[in-house]
Every structure is written in structure tokens, then in C-alpha cells.
N, C-alpha and C positions, 0 to 999 in steps of 0.2 A: 499148519504150524510146525511141520517137520523141516524147518530150515535151520536147524541147529548145526553148529560146527564145533569141532574140537581142534584147536590150533596148538601147535607145539613149537617151541623154540628152546634154545640152550643158551645159557649165559656163563661168563667165566667165573663168577663168584656169587656168594649169597647176597652181598650188599646190592649188586646190580640187579639180581633177580627180584629181590624185595622191592627195590625202587621202581622197576618196571611194572611189577604186579600192582603196586599202589597207583601208579599213573593210569594204568588200564582201567582199574575199578573207578577211580575218581572221574575219569572221562566217560564212564558208562559205555566203554567199547566192548565190555564183556560183563557177565554176571558173576563170574567166579574165576580165580586164578589159583592153581595149585603149584607150589614150589616143591619139587621132589628132592630126594636125597642126591648128593653128588654122584656122578658116574664118570667112568673113563671113556673118552671118545678117541677112536683111532681113525684117522682120515688122511687123505692126500691133499696138500695145499701148496700151490705154486711149485709143483714138481717134487715136493718132499713129503715123506710119510711123517705125520705128526701124532703125538699123543698128548691129550690134555684132560684135566679134570674139569667137568662142566656141571652146571646146575640145570636140569630139565625143568621146563615150565609148561603146564597144560592150561589152556585158556578156553573157557566155555563161552561161546558167542553165537551169532547168527550170520547167515549169508548177507543180509542187508548191512550189517555192521562190519563186515570183513575188511572192506577198503579202508575204513577209518582206523580199524585196529592195525592193519598192516602199516599204514602211514605212521602211526604212533610208535610201533615197534621199531621201524626203520630209523626214525628220528632219535630214539632213546638208546638204541642198541650199540654197545661198544665195538662190535665186530664190523669189519669192512663189508663182509657178506654174511648177514645173519641167516640162520636156518629159520624159515617160516613155512610150516607145512600145515595145511588145513585138511582135516578128515571130515567128510559129511557124516552127520548122525542119521543113521537109517532107522534105528529103533531106539526108543527111550520112554521113560515114564512120562506120560503126557503132562502131568502136573509139574514135573521138573522143567520140561521145555517151556511151559507156560510161564514159569517163574523167570527163566532165562530171558525170554522175550520181553516180559514186563520190565525187567531191570534195565534192559538196553533201550526199550522204546521210550523211556522217560527222558532220554537225552534230548537236549535242545541244541540245534545247530547254531 
């Protein structure tokens, strides 16, 4: 059952972060989404150094649900190239991972 993933993305504002979080949970592509406090991102985009305020989002899901989650994020995300990074969960409270799995497994294709 150690197939948990922590997926991260950033959105441009609270409204789009909240909308995406709700879509993810309603689609049962994840068990939980955390919208974090705004942060400042500094990055190079199309040859220029950019600075933007973004809303980080942490998503608790599983490896089997990742493709569905990625598809949902890509479809709903306002950025041309959204950051979607998945970190494997190597250690976690077993009961918590069981809950994550149970929430996602109730999805009907």
C-alpha cells in the first residue's frame, strides 16, 4: 500500500487554486488537497527572468491515480506549462495511506 504520491503544482491566484482543488476532490483523483499561503516564484521563462506571486498546492494521491490527476490538472490549469511534480511517499502513517487509497479507489471510471 506504499504507493502514495505527494503532487505539487502552483497556480496564479487563490480562486484558480480553490477551483482546481475542488475539481480534484470531486473527481476522486486525490484524497486531500492543501492550498498553501502565497509565495514568490523567480524563474526564467521564454528567455526572461520573471517574478510572480503564486499559490502552492499539495495533492495527496496514489501512483495508480497519477495519470488521471495529471490529465485533470493539465485541462484545468491556466498556465501554458504547469508545474506538476510528484514525490513518492516512502514512509507514512499506514492508516493515513489506507485512507488516501480508500478515497481514490471509490472512483468509478
